[in-house]
C-alpha positions in Angstrom: 2.6 11.3 32.7 1.4 8.9 30.0 -0.7 10.9 27.5 -3.5 9.1 25.8 -4.3 11.7 23.2 -3.2 15.2 22.0 -6.1 16.9 23.9 -4.0 16.5 27.1 -1.5 19.0 25.5 -4.3 21.5 24.7 -5.5 21.4 28.3 -2.0 21.9 29.7 -1.2 24.9 27.4 -4.5 26.6 28.0 -3.8 26.4 31.7 -0.1 27.2 31.7 0.0 30.0 29.1 -3.5 30.9 28.1 -2.8 34.3 26.5 0.3 33.3 24.6 -0.1 33.2 20.9 0.0 29.6 19.7 -0.5 30.1 15.9 -0.4 33.1 13.7 -1.0 33.7 10.0 -1.5 36.8 7.8 -5.2 36.1 8.2 -5.7 35.3 11.9 -4.1 34.2 15.1 -5.1 32.1 18.2 -3.8 32.1 21.7 -3.7 28.7 23.5 -6.9 29.5 25.3 -8.6 30.7 22.2 -7.4 27.6 20.4 -9.0 25.4 23.0 -12.3 27.3 23.0 -12.5 27.3 19.2 -11.7 23.6 19.0 -14.3 22.7 21.7 -16.8 24.8 19.8 -16.1 23.1 16.5 -16.1 19.7 18.1 -19.4 20.3 19.8 -20.9 21.6 16.5 -19.6 18.5 14.7 -21.2 16.2 17.3 -24.5 18.0 16.9 -24.4 16.9 13.3 -23.6 13.3 14.0 -25.4 10.6 16.1 -23.6 10.1 19.4 -21.7 6.9 19.3 -21.3 7.0 15.5 -18.3 5.0 14.2 -15.3 6.6 15.8 -13.0 5.6 13.0 -15.1 7.4 10.4 -13.1 10.5 9.4 -14.0 14.2 9.2 -12.6 15.8 6.1 -11.3 19.4 6.5 -11.1 21.5 3.4 -10.2 25.0 4.4 -7.8 27.8 3.7 -4.3 27.8 5.2 -5.0 29.7 8.4 -5.0 29.2 12.2 -8.8 28.5 12.2 -8.1 25.4 10.2 -5.9 24.0 12.9 -8.7 24.6 15.4 -11.0 22.5 13.2 -8.5 19.7 13.1 -8.5 19.6 16.8 -12.3 20.0 16.9 -12.5 16.7 15.0 -10.4 15.1 17.8 -12.8 16.5 20.4 -15.6 15.0 18.4 -13.9 11.6 18.6 -13.1 11.3 14.9 -9.8 11.4 12.9 -9.4 14.5 10.7 -8.4 14.3 7.1 -6.9 17.6 5.7 -7.5 18.1 2.0 -6.1 20.9 -0.2 -9.1 22.7 -1.6 -7.0 23.9 -4.6 -6.6 20.4 -5.9 -8.4 19.5 -9.1 -11.9 18.4 -8.6 -11.2 14.9 -9.9 -8.4 14.5 -7.3 -10.7 15.7 -4.4 -13.3 13.2 -5.6 -10.9 10.3 -5.5 -9.9 11.2 -2.0 -13.4 11.6 -0.8 -14.4 8.2 -2.4 -11.7 6.6 -0.3 -12.5 8.4 2.9 -16.2 8.2 2.9 -16.2 10.9 5.5 -19.0 11.2 8.0 -18.7 15.0 7.7 -16.9 17.6 5.6 -16.0 21.0 7.1 -15.2 23.7 4.7 -15.1 27.5 4.5 -16.1 30.3 2.0 -13.0 29.7 -0.1 -14.0 26.2 -1.1 -17.7 25.7 -0.1 -19.1 26.0 -3.6 -16.5 23.7 -5.1 -17.0 21.0 -2.4 -20.8 21.1 -2.8 -20.3 20.3 -6.5 -18.2 17.2 -5.8 -19.7 15.8 -2.6 -23.2 14.4 -3.0 -23.3 11.9 -0.1 -21.5 13.5 2.8 -22.9 16.2 5.1 -21.2 19.5 4.7 -20.6 21.8 7.6 -19.7 25.5 7.1 -16.9 26.7 9.3 -18.9 29.9 9.8 -21.6 27.8 11.5 -19.0 26.0 13.7 -17.4 29.3 14.7 -20.7 30.7 15.9 -22.0 27.6 17.6 -23.2 28.0 21.2 -21.9 25.1 23.4 -24.6 23.9 25.8 -24.2 21.9 29.0 -25.4 18.9 27.0 -22.7 19.4 24.5 -20.0 19.5 27.2 -21.4 16.2 28.5 -21.2 14.6 25.0 -17.6 15.9 24.6 -16.7 14.4 28.0 -18.3 11.1 27.0 -16.4 10.9 23.8 -13.1 11.9 25.4 -13.3 9.1 27.9 -13.4 6.6 25.1 -10.4 7.8 23.1 -7.5 5.4 23.3 -3.8 6.1 22.4 -4.0 3.8 19.4 -7.1 5.5 17.9 -6.5 7.2 14.6 -5.7 10.9 15.0 -5.4 12.0 11.3 -5.4 10.6 7.8 -3.0 12.3 5.4 -3.1 11.5 1.7 0.0 10.8 -0.4 0.5 10.0 -4.1 -0.1 6.4 -5.0 0.7 4.2 -8.0 -1.8 4.3 -10.7 -2.9 7.8 -9.7 -4.9 6.6 -6.7 -4.1 8.6 -3.5 -3.2 6.6 -0.3 -4.6 7.8 3.0 -2.1 7.2 5.7 -3.8 6.8 9.1 -1.8 7.7 12.2 -2.6 7.2 15.8 -2.3 9.6 18.8 0.5 7.4 20.2 2.6 7.5 17.1 2.2 11.3 16.7 3.0 11.9 20.4 6.1 9.8 20.2 7.4 11.5 17.1 6.8 15.0 18.4 8.6 14.1 21.7 11.5 12.5 19.9 11.9 15.4 17.5 11.7 17.9 20.3 14.5 16.1 22.1 16.8 16.2 19.1 16.2 19.9 18.4 15.8 20.9 22.0 12.4 22.6 21.4 11.3 24.8 24.3 8.6 27.4 25.0 10.8 30.2 23.7 11.1 28.7 20.2 9.3 30.4 17.4 8.6 28.2 14.4 7.8 29.0 10.8 5.6 26.6 8.9 6.5 26.1 5.2 4.3 23.1 4.4 0.7 23.0 3.3 -1.5 21.9 6.2 -2.5 18.7 4.4 1.1 17.6 4.1 2.9 15.4 6.7 5.6 17.9 7.5 3.0 20.4 8.9 2.4 18.1 11.9 5.6 19.5 13.5 4.3 23.1 13.2 0.9 22.1 14.5 1.9 19.9 17.5 5.2 21.4 18.7 3.3 24.5 20.1 0.8 22.2 21.9 3.6 19.9 23.2 6.2 22.5 24.2 4.3 25.8 24.3 6.2 27.1 21.3 4.8 29.6 18.7 4.1 28.8 15.0 3.8 31.2 12.1 2.1 30.0 8.9 4.2 31.5 6.2 2.5 32.6 3.0 3.5 30.3 0.1 4.5 33.2 -2.2 7.3 34.3 0.1 9.3 31.3 -0.9 9.8 32.8 -4.3 11.1 36.1 -2.8 14.0 35.3 -0.4 14.4 38.9 0.8 10.7 39.2 1.8 10.8 35.8 3.4 13.9 36.6 5.4 12.3 39.9 6.5 9.3 38.0 7.7 11.4 35.5 9.6 13.3 38.3 11.3 10.2 40.3 12.1 8.6 37.2 13.7 12.0 36.4 15.4 11.8 32.8 14.1 14.3 30.5 15.8 13.5 27.1 14.3 12.3 25.8 10.9 11.6 22.3 9.6 11.5 22.7 5.8 11.8 20.6 2.7 15.3 20.4 1.2 13.7 21.5 -2.1 12.3 24.7 -0.6 15.7 25.6 0.8 17.3 24.8 -2.5 14.9 27.1 -4.4 15.5 29.9 -2.0 19.3 29.5 -2.5 18.8 29.5 -6.3 16.8 32.7 -6.1 19.6 34.6 -4.2 19.1 33.8 -0.5 21.6 35.8 1.7 22.7 38.1 -1.1 21.0 41.2 0.3 19.6 40.1 3.7 20.7 37.9 6.6 18.7 35.9 9.2 19.2 37.3 12.7 17.4 34.8 15.0 17.3 31.4 13.2 19.2 28.8 15.3 17.8 25.5 14.3 17.2 24.1 10.8 15.8 20.7 10.0 15.4 19.6 6.4 13.9 16.5 4.8 12.0 15.2 1.7 14.9 14.9 -0.7 18.7 15.0 -0.9 20.1 18.3 0.1 22.8 19.6 -2.3 26.0 20.1 -0.4 26.6 23.4 -2.2 23.3 24.7 -0.8 23.9 23.5 2.7 27.4 24.9 2.7 26.1 28.4 1.8 23.5 28.2 4.7 26.2 27.0 7.1 28.5 29.9 6.0 25.7 32.5 6.6 24.5 30.8 9.8 27.6 29.6 11.6 26.0 29.2 15.0 22.9 27.3 13.7 22.2 23.6 14.2 21.4 21.7 11.0 19.6 18.4 11.1 19.1 16.1 8.1 15.9 14.1 8.6 14.6 11.0 6.8 11.4 9.1 6.8 8.1 8.6 4.9 4.6 9.6 6.0 4.0 6.0 7.0 6.5 6.4 9.9 4.9 9.6 11.2 7.0 12.1 9.2 10.5 10.8 9.9 12.3 7.9 11.5 16.0 8.9 11.4 18.1 12.1 11.9 21.7 13.2 11.4 23.1 16.1 13.4 25.6 17.9 11.1 28.5 18.8 13.3 30.9 20.0 10.6 31.1 22.3 7.6 30.1 20.2 4.6 32.4 19.8 1.6 31.1 20.4 -2.0 31.1 16.7 -2.9 29.8 15.4 0.4 26.7 13.1 0.6 25.1 13.3 4.0 24.0 10.2 5.8 20.4 10.0 7.0 21.7 9.1 10.4 20.3 7.2 13.4 16.8 6.3 14.6 14.7 8.7 16.6 13.6 7.4 20.0 11.3 4.3 19.9 12.1 3.6 16.2 14.0 0.6 15.0 15.5 1.0 11.5 17.2 -1.9 9.8 17.9 -3.5 6.4 16.4 -6.5 4.7 17.9 -8.2 1.6 15.9 -9.1 -1.6 15.6 -12.6 -0.2 14.2 -11.4 3.1 17.4 -12.2 5.0 19.9 -10.2 7.1 22.1 -7.8 5.1 25.9 -8.1 5.8 27.6 -5.1 7.2 28.3 -2.4 4.6 26.0 -3.9 1.9 22.8 -2.5 0.5 19.4 -3.5 1.6 15.8 -2.3 1.8 15.3 0.2 4.7 12.6 -1.2 7.1 11.1 0.4 10.2 9.4 -0.9 13.3 8.3 0.7 16.6 5.8 3.1 18.0 6.2 5.5 15.1 4.5 3.3 12.5 1.2 4.5 11.1 -1.9 2.3 11.3 -1.8 1.7 7.5 -3.7 3.0 4.5 -7.3 3.9 5.2 -9.8 1.5 3.6 -7.0 0.0 1.4 -6.2 -3.4 2.8 -4.3 -4.7 -0.2 -1.7 -1.9 -0.2 -1.5 -2.0 3.6 -0.7 -5.7 3.6 2.0 -5.2 0.9 3.8 -2.4 2.7 3.2 -3.3 6.4 4.3 -6.9 7.0 5.7 -9.1 9.7 9.5 -8.9 10.2 11.0 -11.9 8.3 14.1 -11.6 10.5 12.2 -12.1 13.7 11.2 -15.7 14.2 10.3 -15.3 17.9 7.2 -13.2 17.9 5.1 -11.1 15.5 6.8 -7.8 14.8 5.0 -5.4 12.4 7.3 -3.4 10.1 7.0 -0.9 7.3 9.0 -1.7 4.1 9.9 1.7 2.8 11.0 0.7 -0.7 14.2 2.8 -0.1 17.7 1.3 -0.4 20.2 2.0 2.3 23.6 1.0 3.7 25.1 1.2 7.2 28.5 2.9 7.4 31.2 1.6 9.7 30.3 4.2 12.2 26.7 2.9 12.4 25.1 5.8 10.5 22.6 5.0 7.7 23.1 6.1 4.2 20.3 6.5 1.6 20.9 4.9 -1.8 17.7 5.5 -3.7 14.5 3.8 -4.4 14.0 0.1 -4.9 11.2 0.7 -7.3 13.5 2.9 -9.5 15.9 0.0 -10.1 16.2 -0.9 -13.8 17.9 -3.6 -15.8 20.1 -1.9 -18.4 22.6 -3.5 -20.7 22.6 -6.6 -18.5 23.2 -4.6 -15.3 21.0 -3.6 -12.4 21.0 0.2 -12.2 19.5 2.5 -9.5 18.4 5.7 -11.2 18.6 7.5 -7.9 22.3 6.6 -7.7 22.9 8.4 -11.0 21.0 11.4 -9.7 23.1 11.4 -6.5 26.3 11.3 -8.5 25.2 14.2 -10.7 24.3 16.3 -7.6 28.0 16.0 -6.4 29.1 18.1 -9.4 27.8 21.4 -8.2 26.0 24.0 -10.3 23.1 21.5 -10.6 20.0 22.7 -8.6 18.0 19.5 -9.0 17.8 16.5 -11.4 15.9 13.4 -12.2 16.6 10.3 -14.2 14.1 8.6 -16.5 14.5 5.3 -18.4 13.1 4.5 -21.9 13.0 0.7 -21.9 12.2 0.5 -25.6 15.3 2.3 -26.7 17.3 1.3 -23.6 18.1 4.9 -23.0 18.9 6.6 -19.6 17.8 10.3 -19.7 19.0 12.9 -17.1 16.9 16.1 -16.8 18.3 18.9 -14.7 18.1 22.6 -13.8 21.1 24.8 -12.9 24.1 26.5 -14.4 26.1 23.4 -15.4 26.7 22.6 -19.0 25.5 19.3 -20.5 29.0 18.4 -21.8 30.5 19.1 -18.4 28.0 16.8 -16.7 28.7 14.0 -19.0 32.5 14.3 -18.5 32.0 14.5 -14.7 29.8 11.4 -14.5 32.2 9.4 -16.7 34.7 10.1 -14.0 32.7 8.5 -11.2 30.2 6.1 -12.7 30.6 2.9 -14.8 30.1 3.5 -18.5 26.7 1.6 -18.6 25.3 4.1 -16.1 26.2 7.3 -18.0 23.0 8.9 -19.4 22.8 8.7 -23.1 20.7 11.9 -23.1 20.9 14.9 -20.9 18.5 17.8 -21.0 18.4 21.1 -19.3 15.2 22.8 -18.0 14.6 26.0 -16.1 12.8 24.1 -13.4 11.6 20.6 -12.8 7.8 20.0 -12.2 6.8 19.4 -8.5 4.2 17.5 -6.6 2.2 19.4 -3.9 4.7 18.0 -1.3 7.6 19.7 -3.0 9.1 16.5 -4.5 9.9 16.2 -8.2 6.9 15.0 -10.3 8.5 12.0 -12.0 5.2 11.1 -13.8 5.0 14.6 -15.3 8.6 14.3 -16.6 7.8 10.9 -18.1 4.8 12.2 -19.9 6.7 15.1 -21.5 10.0 13.5 -22.2 9.4 9.8 -23.0 
């Protein structure tokens, strides 16, 4: 069956397993039937606030707490025929304002936690209280409107708009279609063999791209998803206890979250009894961390996943079929189904085997582009210069990669973190990757002071500065050795869990 939109999944689950719990949080839970009913109610209420036939590409902003009801509002937006844009209500007001200025939403749905804050920043958009949507009485006319809208949804219509950080401090809203999301979820499910018995644990904020797995895998496969409280990730024993109590079998978490748990003593006092599938992404996983997890979960499948938001969460994966060594750097693997991943040189030509090039992606998984940002969309989403036969749209990731002899792709840092130092081109990410091979380093980041021509390495972990310098001198050219190395208890993070390079620059350069 060819699915045109994610609402088909909701219909199937509400029919096949209506009473099964789809989502659960410490605040609430929803069965598949309750989810459909709540989403229909929310969608009908949204439509009642909008003129029928209003621009379908105009988004609905959702600014609510991290709970199951929020997911029902996401899907309610889909029923109403509009893409949803999840926004973290705890963001600074100035950041929320910038996002709303880009979105120009036709409606904002919020709850008690953020309603006062949102009313103070949004002067032009209509604001709908979730309480009103939850109590809305759906009439026969409403059902007819919903049916009219649904008949007009196409597979390439935008499903959601998720914001990521952008250069100059302006957030970018990545718009993704139903088709791209459906393809990614099916491809991910195939690799991890997701089935109705799987029980997922969501680590990511609901406005972050990684959360789409925990939202849509239940709809696609009939699995269960538990929205873990954020604070548990600072208390490994309590987190493990929750995972065991909920009989969690599969997680898709950021490498940084797993690293933090390990640093805080994961597995010292408690084991995981039901976890059988672990997928990680977002940053380079330290081999020392992965080795510990493999040691404690010998029968668990580990998957390294790579890909930006612009490729619908991820585009490649690597199934780890061996116990990793302490100095091992994992490849990012091979493409998911219906993705094509290849390299392009600086001169827009083919990259010879074994050499470095920019990682580029084409296929169904590409997002539609940046919402209301044509300039940045045209810069990142271009025609494939290697294809002279027909127009082929690609996304240029800005990441550098190399194909190994076995055909697996390796990650070699960011193109935009390349510097010219002492007459040499240097990738700061390459220095970071080298430092991570040492062990006893939890995380690190390199900065460059162009005025003093100084490479600075900042890290957290048990390693001593002198030992890091000696280690790097053994594996890197002299011109790549950081002149300054500083130790911190922890490195600042962005909301998505990645290291906040801009914050480090402000405090250290």
